[in-house]
C-alpha positions in Angstrom: -0.2 -0.1 -0.3 1.4 3.6 -1.0 -0.2 5.8 0.8 0.8 7.8 3.7 -0.3 7.6 7.6 -2.0 11.1 7.0 -3.7 10.1 3.8 -5.3 6.9 5.7 -6.2 9.6 8.9 -8.3 11.1 6.4 -9.6 8.5 4.6 -10.8 7.5 8.2 -11.6 10.4 9.0 -14.2 11.2 6.1 -15.4 7.8 6.9 -16.3 8.3 10.3 -18.0 11.5 9.7 -20.7 9.5 7.0 -21.1 7.3 10.1 -21.6 10.1 12.6 -24.1 12.4 10.4 -25.9 9.8 8.6 -27.0 7.4 11.8 -28.6 10.4 14.3 -30.5 11.6 10.9 -32.0 7.9 10.2 -32.8 7.7 13.6 -34.6 11.0 14.1 -36.6 10.5 11.1 -37.7 7.3 11.1 -40.6 7.4 13.6 -41.9 9.9 11.7 -42.2 7.8 8.5 -44.9 5.2 9.8 -49.0 6.7 11.3 -49.6 3.8 13.3 -46.4 2.2 15.6 -47.4 -1.5 15.9 -45.3 -4.1 16.6 -43.2 -4.3 12.8 -42.3 -0.8 13.5 -40.8 -1.9 16.9 -39.0 -4.3 15.4 -37.4 -2.4 12.8 -36.6 0.8 14.6 -35.2 -1.1 17.2 -32.8 -2.9 14.8 -32.5 0.0 13.6 -31.5 1.6 16.9 -28.8 -1.5 17.5 -27.3 -1.0 14.0 -27.2 2.7 14.5 -25.2 2.6 17.8 -23.0 -0.3 16.0 -22.2 2.4 13.0 -21.5 4.6 16.0 -19.1 2.8 17.9 -17.6 1.8 14.5 -16.9 5.7 14.0 -15.7 6.2 17.1 -12.8 3.8 16.8 -12.2 5.1 13.3 -11.5 8.5 14.4 -9.3 6.7 17.4 -7.5 4.8 14.4 -7.3 8.4 12.5 -5.7 10.2 15.7 -3.2 7.2 16.0 -2.4 7.1 12.0 -1.6 11.0 12.7 0.8 10.4 15.1 2.2 8.0 13.1 2.7 10.3 10.8 3.4 13.0 13.0 7.2 10.9 14.1 10.1 10.7 11.6 11.0 7.2 12.5 8.0 4.9 11.3 9.2 2.0 13.8 9.5 4.2 16.8 6.1 5.8 16.1 4.6 2.5 16.0 5.8 1.3 19.3 4.1 4.3 20.5 1.0 3.8 19.5 1.2 0.0 21.1 2.3 2.0 24.5 -0.7 4.2 24.3 -3.3 1.6 23.3 -1.7 -0.3 26.2 -1.8 2.4 28.5 -5.4 3.2 27.5 -6.2 -0.8 28.4 -7.3 -0.9 24.8 -5.0 -3.4 23.6 -2.4 -5.5 25.2 0.8 -4.7 24.6 2.5 -7.2 22.1 5.7 -8.8 21.7 6.4 -7.6 18.4 5.2 -4.6 16.6 2.5 -4.8 14.0 3.9 -3.2 10.4 2.5 -0.1 9.4 0.7 -1.7 6.0 -1.3 -4.8 8.6 -2.2 -1.8 10.8 -3.7 -0.2 7.4 -5.3 -3.5 6.1 -6.4 -3.8 9.9 -8.2 -0.2 9.3 -9.7 -0.8 6.0 -11.4 -3.6 7.3 -13.3 -1.8 9.9 -13.6 0.6 7.4 -15.7 -1.9 5.6 -17.4 -3.8 8.4 -18.7 0.3 9.1 -20.1 0.4 5.6 -21.7 -3.1 5.8 -23.3 -1.9 8.9 -24.4 1.6 7.8 -25.7 -0.6 4.4 -28.0 -2.7 6.7 -29.2 0.9 9.1 -30.1 2.2 5.4 -32.3 -1.3 4.4 -34.0 -0.7 7.7 -34.9 3.1 7.3 -36.3 2.1 3.8 -38.4 -0.7 5.2 -39.5 1.6 7.7 -40.6 3.7 4.8 -42.0 2.0 2.7 -43.7 -1.3 3.9 -47.1 -0.9 4.7 -48.8 1.2 6.9 -46.3 4.5 6.3 -47.2 7.9 5.6 -46.4 6.8 1.6 -49.1 4.5 1.7 -51.7 6.3 3.4 -51.4 3.9 6.2 -53.2 1.3 4.0 -52.5 -1.8 2.4 
């Protein structure tokens, strides 16, 4: 991978912001899509809420990763920066201090897997939102089947 840590940090930050903006909008608008709040609404809205919370947690994780990649980019010695990141994560109690330091490409690959997971969860959120909007009983159907 030829991307610099600073470019990766920007990419992660943008993805985190998309999730952080989209999810609250979906959760705020969803209850107003249905005229009747029946069992189907509560099941779909609860599933949307759970997926939304997962997406927000993933967005927070992406923001942390972006900050760590910025730390790596700010240090001239990459090996020392990677060890510093491991130390920071260890002190914060987020990860046990490993015997070997993971390389930058391994860290980038892990963060990109996290971006893919976030996209998957956001896709499920959008599908649940569309189900709330277009299933019978919605304002779009006039509340009728």
